[in-house]
mmCIF file as gemmi writes it, N, C-alpha and C atoms, coordinates in Angstrom:
data_model
loop_
_atom_site.group_PDB
_atom_site.id
_atom_site.type_symbol
_atom_site.label_atom_id
_atom_site.label_alt_id
_atom_site.label_comp_id
_atom_site.label_asym_id
_atom_site.label_entity_id
_atom_site.label_seq_id
_atom_site.pdbx_PDB_ins_code
_atom_site.Cartn_x
_atom_site.Cartn_y
_atom_site.Cartn_z
_atom_site.occupancy
_atom_site.B_iso_or_equiv
_atom_site.pdbx_formal_charge
_atom_site.auth_seq_id
_atom_site.auth_asym_id
_atom_site.pdbx_PDB_model_num
ATOM 1 N N . MET Axp A 1 ? 0.824 -1.193 0 1 0 ? 1 A 1
ATOM 2 C CA . MET Axp A 1 ? 0 0 0 1 0 ? 1 A 1
ATOM 3 C C . MET Axp A 1 ? 0.872 1.262 0 1 0 ? 1 A 1
ATOM 4 N N . LYS Axp A 2 ? 2.011 1.184 0.675 1 0 ? 2 A 1
ATOM 5 C CA . LYS Axp A 2 ? 2.91 2.335 0.741 1 0 ? 2 A 1
ATOM 6 C C . LYS Axp A 2 ? 3.413 2.712 -0.648 1 0 ? 2 A 1
ATOM 7 N N . LYS Axp A 3 ? 3.657 1.714 -1.496 1 0 ? 3 A 1
ATOM 8 C CA . LYS Axp A 3 ? 4.144 1.993 -2.847 1 0 ? 3 A 1
ATOM 9 C C . LYS Axp A 3 ? 3.1 2.769 -3.648 1 0 ? 3 A 1
ATOM 10 N N . ILE Axp A 4 ? 1.844 2.417 -3.463 1 0 ? 4 A 1
ATOM 11 C CA . ILE Axp A 4 ? 0.768 3.109 -4.182 1 0 ? 4 A 1
ATOM 12 C C . ILE Axp A 4 ? 0.676 4.557 -3.721 1 0 ? 4 A 1
ATOM 13 N N . ILE Axp A 5 ? 0.739 4.774 -2.417 1 0 ? 5 A 1
ATOM 14 C CA . ILE Axp A 5 ? 0.671 6.137 -1.879 1 0 ? 5 A 1
ATOM 15 C C . ILE Axp A 5 ? 1.861 6.955 -2.362 1 0 ? 5 A 1
ATOM 16 N N . ASP Axp A 6 ? 3.052 6.368 -2.343 1 0 ? 6 A 1
ATOM 17 C CA . ASP Axp A 6 ? 4.242 7.064 -2.842 1 0 ? 6 A 1
ATOM 18 C C . ASP Axp A 6 ? 4.091 7.41 -4.32 1 0 ? 6 A 1
ATOM 19 N N . PHE Axp A 7 ? 3.551 6.47 -5.084 1 0 ? 7 A 1
ATOM 20 C CA . PHE Axp A 7 ? 3.349 6.708 -6.511 1 0 ? 7 A 1
ATOM 21 C C . PHE Axp A 7 ? 2.408 7.89 -6.739 1 0 ? 7 A 1
ATOM 22 N N . VAL Axp A 8 ? 1.31 7.929 -6.001 1 0 ? 8 A 1
ATOM 23 C CA . VAL Axp A 8 ? 0.339 9.019 -6.153 1 0 ? 8 A 1
ATOM 24 C C . VAL Axp A 8 ? 0.976 10.347 -5.756 1 0 ? 8 A 1
ATOM 25 N N . ARG Axp A 9 ? 1.715 10.372 -4.675 1 0 ? 9 A 1
ATOM 26 C CA . ARG Axp A 9 ? 2.384 11.611 -4.238 1 0 ? 9 A 1
ATOM 27 C C . ARG Axp A 9 ? 3.382 12.098 -5.292 1 0 ? 9 A 1
ATOM 28 N N . GLU Axp A 10 ? 4.176 11.173 -5.813 1 0 ? 10 A 1
ATOM 29 C CA . GLU Axp A 10 ? 5.158 11.54 -6.836 1 0 ? 10 A 1
ATOM 30 C C . GLU Axp A 10 ? 4.471 12.015 -8.114 1 0 ? 10 A 1
ATOM 31 N N . SER Axp A 11 ? 3.348 11.402 -8.436 1 0 ? 11 A 1
ATOM 32 C CA . SER Axp A 11 ? 2.602 11.819 -9.631 1 0 ? 11 A 1
ATOM 33 C C . SER Axp A 11 ? 2.109 13.25 -9.483 1 0 ? 11 A 1
ATOM 34 N N . PHE Axp A 12 ? 1.544 13.578 -8.32 1 0 ? 12 A 1
ATOM 35 C CA . PHE Axp A 12 ? 1.08 14.94 -8.098 1 0 ? 12 A 1
ATOM 36 C C . PHE Axp A 12 ? 2.245 15.927 -8.091 1 0 ? 12 A 1
ATOM 37 N N . ALA Axp A 13 ? 3.381 15.518 -7.556 1 0 ? 13 A 1
ATOM 38 C CA . ALA Axp A 13 ? 4.56 16.388 -7.561 1 0 ? 13 A 1
ATOM 39 C C . ALA Axp A 13 ? 5.004 16.673 -8.992 1 0 ? 13 A 1
ATOM 40 N N . GLU Axp A 14 ? 4.962 15.656 -9.851 1 0 ? 14 A 1
ATOM 41 C CA . GLU Axp A 14 ? 5.333 15.852 -11.258 1 0 ? 14 A 1
ATOM 42 C C . GLU Axp A 14 ? 4.318 16.735 -11.977 1 0 ? 14 A 1
ATOM 43 N N . LEU Axp A 15 ? 3.039 16.567 -11.657 1 0 ? 15 A 1
ATOM 44 C CA . LEU Axp A 15 ? 2.005 17.386 -12.3 1 0 ? 15 A 1
ATOM 45 C C . LEU Axp A 15 ? 2.169 18.867 -11.958 1 0 ? 15 A 1
ATOM 46 N N . LYS Axp A 16 ? 2.702 19.169 -10.782 1 0 ? 16 A 1
ATOM 47 C CA . LYS Axp A 16 ? 2.929 20.564 -10.411 1 0 ? 16 A 1
ATOM 48 C C . LYS Axp A 16 ? 4.041 21.195 -11.243 1 0 ? 16 A 1
ATOM 49 N N . LYS Axp A 17 ? 4.919 20.373 -11.813 1 0 ? 17 A 1
ATOM 50 C CA . LYS Axp A 17 ? 6.022 20.875 -12.632 1 0 ? 17 A 1
ATOM 51 C C . LYS Axp A 17 ? 5.601 21.157 -14.073 1 0 ? 17 A 1
ATOM 52 N N . VAL Axp A 18 ? 4.43 20.682 -14.453 1 0 ? 18 A 1
ATOM 53 C CA . VAL Axp A 18 ? 3.976 20.813 -15.836 1 0 ? 18 A 1
ATOM 54 C C . VAL Axp A 18 ? 3.632 22.262 -16.131 1 0 ? 18 A 1
ATOM 55 N N . SER Axp A 19 ? 4.027 22.707 -17.309 1 0 ? 19 A 1
ATOM 56 C CA . SER Axp A 19 ? 3.675 24.052 -17.762 1 0 ? 19 A 1
ATOM 57 C C . SER Axp A 19 ? 2.392 23.949 -18.588 1 0 ? 19 A 1
ATOM 58 N N . TRP Axp A 20 ? 1.264 24.275 -17.971 1 0 ? 20 A 1
ATOM 59 C CA . TRP Axp A 20 ? -0.031 24.138 -18.626 1 0 ? 20 A 1
ATOM 60 C C . TRP Axp A 20 ? -0.3 25.341 -19.525 1 0 ? 20 A 1
ATOM 61 N N . PRO Axp A 21 ? -0.964 25.139 -20.666 1 0 ? 21 A 1
ATOM 62 C CA . PRO Axp A 21 ? -1.281 26.267 -21.554 1 0 ? 21 A 1
ATOM 63 C C . PRO Axp A 21 ? -2.354 27.159 -20.928 1 0 ? 21 A 1
ATOM 64 N N . SER Axp A 22 ? -2.351 28.409 -21.357 1 0 ? 22 A 1
ATOM 65 C CA . SER Axp A 22 ? -3.36 29.332 -20.836 1 0 ? 22 A 1
ATOM 66 C C . SER Axp A 22 ? -4.717 29.017 -21.456 1 0 ? 22 A 1
ATOM 67 N N . ARG Axp A 23 ? -5.751 29.571 -20.862 1 0 ? 23 A 1
ATOM 68 C CA . ARG Axp A 23 ? -7.109 29.359 -21.361 1 0 ? 23 A 1
ATOM 69 C C . ARG Axp A 23 ? -7.239 29.89 -22.788 1 0 ? 23 A 1
ATOM 70 N N . GLU Axp A 24 ? -6.58 31.013 -23.07 1 0 ? 24 A 1
ATOM 71 C CA . GLU Axp A 24 ? -6.634 31.604 -24.409 1 0 ? 24 A 1
ATOM 72 C C . GLU Axp A 24 ? -5.96 30.695 -25.437 1 0 ? 24 A 1
ATOM 73 N N . ASP Axp A 25 ? -4.823 30.115 -25.062 1 0 ? 25 A 1
ATOM 74 C CA . ASP Axp A 25 ? -4.129 29.19 -25.966 1 0 ? 25 A 1
ATOM 75 C C . ASP Axp A 25 ? -5.001 27.979 -26.289 1 0 ? 25 A 1
ATOM 76 N N . VAL Axp A 26 ? -5.625 27.434 -25.262 1 0 ? 26 A 1
ATOM 77 C CA . VAL Axp A 26 ? -6.487 26.264 -25.471 1 0 ? 26 A 1
ATOM 78 C C . VAL Axp A 26 ? -7.656 26.632 -26.378 1 0 ? 26 A 1
ATOM 79 N N . ALA Axp A 27 ? -8.257 27.801 -26.151 1 0 ? 27 A 1
ATOM 80 C CA . ALA Axp A 27 ? -9.396 28.227 -26.965 1 0 ? 27 A 1
ATOM 81 C C . ALA Axp A 27 ? -8.982 28.423 -28.418 1 0 ? 27 A 1
ATOM 82 N N . SER Axp A 28 ? -7.853 29.073 -28.663 1 0 ? 28 A 1
ATOM 83 C CA . SER Axp A 28 ? -7.432 29.319 -30.043 1 0 ? 28 A 1
ATOM 84 C C . SER Axp A 28 ? -7.044 28.016 -30.74 1 0 ? 28 A 1
ATOM 85 N N . GLN Axp A 29 ? -6.405 27.111 -30.028 1 0 ? 29 A 1
ATOM 86 C CA . GLN Axp A 29 ? -6.047 25.824 -30.626 1 0 ? 29 A 1
ATOM 87 C C . GLN Axp A 29 ? -7.29 24.981 -30.904 1 0 ? 29 A 1
ATOM 88 N N . THR Axp A 30 ? -8.301 25.109 -30.061 1 0 ? 30 A 1
ATOM 89 C CA . THR Axp A 30 ? -9.559 24.4 -30.285 1 0 ? 30 A 1
ATOM 90 C C . THR Axp A 30 ? -10.231 24.906 -31.549 1 0 ? 30 A 1
ATOM 91 N N . VAL Axp A 31 ? -10.205 26.213 -31.762 1 0 ? 31 A 1
ATOM 92 C CA . VAL Axp A 31 ? -10.788 26.788 -32.978 1 0 ? 31 A 1
ATOM 93 C C . VAL Axp A 31 ? -10.054 26.26 -34.205 1 0 ? 31 A 1
ATOM 94 N N . VAL Axp A 32 ? -8.745 26.201 -34.145 1 0 ? 32 A 1
ATOM 95 C CA . VAL Axp A 32 ? -7.959 25.682 -35.274 1 0 ? 32 A 1
ATOM 96 C C . VAL Axp A 32 ? -8.342 24.237 -35.564 1 0 ? 32 A 1
ATOM 97 N N . VAL Axp A 33 ? -8.488 23.43 -34.537 1 0 ? 33 A 1
ATOM 98 C CA . VAL Axp A 33 ? -8.844 22.02 -34.724 1 0 ? 33 A 1
ATOM 99 C C . VAL Axp A 33 ? -10.239 21.892 -35.327 1 0 ? 33 A 1
ATOM 100 N N . VAL Axp A 34 ? -11.199 22.658 -34.834 1 0 ? 34 A 1
ATOM 101 C CA . VAL Axp A 34 ? -12.573 22.57 -35.339 1 0 ? 34 A 1
ATOM 102 C C . VAL Axp A 34 ? -12.642 23.023 -36.792 1 0 ? 34 A 1
ATOM 103 N N . VAL Axp A 35 ? -11.984 24.122 -37.127 1 0 ? 35 A 1
ATOM 104 C CA . VAL Axp A 35 ? -11.982 24.605 -38.514 1 0 ? 35 A 1
ATOM 105 C C . VAL Axp A 35 ? -11.302 23.584 -39.423 1 0 ? 35 A 1
ATOM 106 N N . SER Axp A 36 ? -10.192 23.033 -38.986 1 0 ? 36 A 1
ATOM 107 C CA . SER Axp A 36 ? -9.502 22.01 -39.783 1 0 ? 36 A 1
ATOM 108 C C . SER Axp A 36 ? -10.393 20.794 -39.991 1 0 ? 36 A 1
ATOM 109 N N . LEU Axp A 37 ? -11.088 20.394 -38.955 1 0 ? 37 A 1
ATOM 110 C CA . LEU Axp A 37 ? -12 19.257 -39.046 1 0 ? 37 A 1
ATOM 111 C C . LEU Axp A 37 ? -13.109 19.517 -40.059 1 0 ? 37 A 1
ATOM 112 N N . ILE Axp A 38 ? -13.666 20.708 -40.047 1 0 ? 38 A 1
ATOM 113 C CA . ILE Axp A 38 ? -14.725 21.06 -41 1 0 ? 38 A 1
ATOM 114 C C . ILE Axp A 38 ? -14.186 21.039 -42.425 1 0 ? 38 A 1
ATOM 115 N N . ILE Axp A 39 ? -13.017 21.621 -42.642 1 0 ? 39 A 1
ATOM 116 C CA . ILE Axp A 39 ? -12.436 21.665 -43.986 1 0 ? 39 A 1
ATOM 117 C C . ILE Axp A 39 ? -12.142 20.258 -44.497 1 0 ? 39 A 1
ATOM 118 N N . VAL Axp A 40 ? -11.537 19.427 -43.666 1 0 ? 40 A 1
ATOM 119 C CA . VAL Axp A 40 ? -11.201 18.062 -44.088 1 0 ? 40 A 1
ATOM 120 C C . VAL Axp A 40 ? -12.466 17.254 -44.35 1 0 ? 40 A 1
ATOM 121 N N . SER Axp A 41 ? -13.485 17.416 -43.526 1 0 ? 41 A 1
ATOM 122 C CA . SER Axp A 41 ? -14.721 16.663 -43.75 1 0 ? 41 A 1
ATOM 123 C C . SER Axp A 41 ? -15.411 17.105 -45.036 1 0 ? 41 A 1
ATOM 124 N N . MET Axp A 42 ? -15.367 18.4 -45.337 1 0 ? 42 A 1
ATOM 125 C CA . MET Axp A 42 ? -15.941 18.879 -46.604 1 0 ? 42 A 1
ATOM 126 C C . MET Axp A 42 ? -15.158 18.318 -47.788 1 0 ? 42 A 1
ATOM 127 N N . LEU Axp A 43 ? -13.844 18.31 -47.686 1 0 ? 43 A 1
ATOM 128 C CA . LEU Axp A 43 ? -13.001 17.77 -48.747 1 0 ? 43 A 1
ATOM 129 C C . LEU Axp A 43 ? -13.285 16.285 -48.968 1 0 ? 43 A 1
ATOM 130 N N . LEU Axp A 44 ? -13.396 15.531 -47.898 1 0 ? 44 A 1
ATOM 131 C CA . LEU Axp A 44 ? -13.691 14.105 -48.021 1 0 ? 44 A 1
ATOM 132 C C . LEU Axp A 44 ? -15.084 13.864 -48.599 1 0 ? 44 A 1
ATOM 133 N N . THR Axp A 45 ? -16.033 14.728 -48.264 1 0 ? 45 A 1
ATOM 134 C CA . THR Axp A 45 ? -17.379 14.606 -48.831 1 0 ? 45 A 1
ATOM 135 C C . THR Axp A 45 ? -17.344 14.812 -50.335 1 0 ? 45 A 1
ATOM 136 N N . VAL Axp A 46 ? -16.61 15.81 -50.792 1 0 ? 46 A 1
ATOM 137 C CA . VAL Axp A 46 ? -16.49 16.073 -52.23 1 0 ? 46 A 1
ATOM 138 C C . VAL Axp A 46 ? -15.797 14.9 -52.922 1 0 ? 46 A 1
ATOM 139 N N . ILE Axp A 47 ? -14.716 14.412 -52.343 1 0 ? 47 A 1
ATOM 140 C CA . ILE Axp A 47 ? -14 13.279 -52.937 1 0 ? 47 A 1
ATOM 141 C C . ILE Axp A 47 ? -14.907 12.05 -52.999 1 0 ? 47 A 1
ATOM 142 N N . ASP Axp A 48 ? -15.671 11.81 -51.949 1 0 ? 48 A 1
ATOM 143 C CA . ASP Axp A 48 ? -16.587 10.673 -51.922 1 0 ? 48 A 1
ATOM 144 C C . ASP Axp A 48 ? -17.647 10.808 -53.012 1 0 ? 48 A 1
ATOM 145 N N . PHE Axp A 49 ? -18.216 12.001 -53.146 1 0 ? 49 A 1
ATOM 146 C CA . PHE Axp A 49 ? -19.244 12.224 -54.165 1 0 ? 49 A 1
ATOM 147 C C . PHE Axp A 49 ? -18.674 12.035 -55.57 1 0 ? 49 A 1
ATOM 148 N N . LEU Axp A 50 ? -17.502 12.603 -55.829 1 0 ? 50 A 1
ATOM 149 C CA . LEU Axp A 50 ? -16.892 12.471 -57.151 1 0 ? 50 A 1
ATOM 150 C C . LEU Axp A 50 ? -16.524 11.02 -57.451 1 0 ? 50 A 1
ATOM 151 N N . SER Axp A 51 ? -16.042 10.297 -56.454 1 0 ? 51 A 1
ATOM 152 C CA . SER Axp A 51 ? -15.717 8.88 -56.648 1 0 ? 51 A 1
ATOM 153 C C . SER Axp A 51 ? -16.973 8.083 -56.979 1 0 ? 51 A 1
ATOM 154 N N . LEU Axp A 52 ? -18.038 8.357 -56.265 1 0 ? 52 A 1
ATOM 155 C CA . LEU Axp A 52 ? -19.295 7.661 -56.512 1 0 ? 52 A 1
ATOM 156 C C . LEU Axp A 52 ? -19.797 7.926 -57.925 1 0 ? 52 A 1
ATOM 157 N N . GLU Axp A 53 ? -19.737 9.184 -58.346 1 0 ? 53 A 1
ATOM 158 C CA . GLU Axp A 53 ? -20.176 9.529 -59.701 1 0 ? 53 A 1
ATOM 159 C C . GLU Axp A 53 ? -19.296 8.851 -60.75 1 0 ? 53 A 1
ATOM 160 N N . ALA Axp A 54 ? -17.995 8.863 -60.543 1 0 ? 54 A 1
ATOM 161 C CA . ALA Axp A 54 ? -17.076 8.249 -61.502 1 0 ? 54 A 1
ATOM 162 C C . ALA Axp A 54 ? -17.312 6.742 -61.592 1 0 ? 54 A 1
ATOM 163 N N . ILE Axp A 55 ? -17.464 6.096 -60.474 1 0 ? 55 A 1
ATOM 164 C CA . ILE Axp A 55 ? -17.702 4.647 -60.482 1 0 ? 55 A 1
ATOM 165 C C . ILE Axp A 55 ? -19.048 4.332 -61.125 1 0 ? 55 A 1
ATOM 166 N N . SER Axp A 56 ? -20.051 5.14 -60.848 1 0 ? 56 A 1
ATOM 167 C CA . SER Axp A 56 ? -21.371 4.92 -61.462 1 0 ? 56 A 1
ATOM 168 C C . SER Axp A 56 ? -21.292 5.042 -62.976 1 0 ? 56 A 1
ATOM 169 N N . LYS Axp A 57 ? -20.571 6.044 -63.472 1 0 ? 57 A 1
ATOM 170 C CA . LYS Axp A 57 ? -20.433 6.22 -64.922 1 0 ? 57 A 1
ATOM 171 C C . LYS Axp A 57 ? -19.656 5.062 -65.544 1 0 ? 57 A 1
ATOM 172 N N . ILE Axp A 58 ? -18.614 4.599 -64.873 1 0 ? 58 A 1
ATOM 173 C CA . ILE Axp A 58 ? -17.829 3.471 -65.382 1 0 ? 58 A 1
ATOM 174 C C . ILE Axp A 58 ? -18.697 2.215 -65.454 1 0 ? 58 A 1
ATOM 175 N N . ILE Axp A 59 ? -19.504 1.99 -64.442 1 0 ? 59 A 1
ATOM 176 C CA . ILE Axp A 59 ? -20.363 0.803 -64.421 1 0 ? 59 A 1
ATOM 177 C C . ILE Axp A 59 ? -21.415 0.877 -65.52 1 0 ? 59 A 1
ATOM 178 N N . THR Axp A 60 ? -22.032 2.051 -65.715 1 0 ? 60 A 1
ATOM 179 C CA . THR Axp A 60 ? -23.066 2.168 -66.755 1 0 ? 60 A 1
ATOM 180 C C . THR Axp A 60 ? -22.455 2.07 -68.146 1 0 ? 60 A 1
ATOM 181 N N . LEU Axp A 61 ? -21.223 2.51 -68.338 1 0 ? 61 A 1
ATOM 182 C CA . LEU Axp A 61 ? -20.573 2.377 -69.642 1 0 ? 61 A 1
ATOM 183 C C . LEU Axp A 61 ? -20.238 0.92 -69.939 1 0 ? 61 A 1
ATOM 184 N N . GLY Axp A 62 ? -19.96 0.152 -68.911 1 0 ? 62 A 1
ATOM 185 C CA . GLY Axp A 62 ? -19.587 -1.24 -69.088 1 0 ? 62 A 1
ATOM 186 C C . GLY Axp A 62 ? -20.758 -2.136 -69.441 1 0 ? 62 A 1
ATOM 187 N N . MET Axp A 63 ? -21.956 -1.689 -69.218 1 0 ? 63 A 1
ATOM 188 C CA . MET Axp A 63 ? -23.127 -2.533 -69.486 1 0 ? 63 A 1
ATOM 189 C C . MET Axp A 63 ? -23.51 -2.406 -70.894 1 0 ? 63 A 1
């Protein structure tokens, strides 16, 4: 049990040494991630639609 308590104490001591980002940094990085996610999802939607159309045309030409 002593090892577990020592581990928890050492973990909290290490967490106090961490340099945490400010609230503003987290907010701005979150905006970047959300915008990037929207752009990538739109791009993948377009690629998916174009692939579907191309495959459909290839299949209808083959018949």
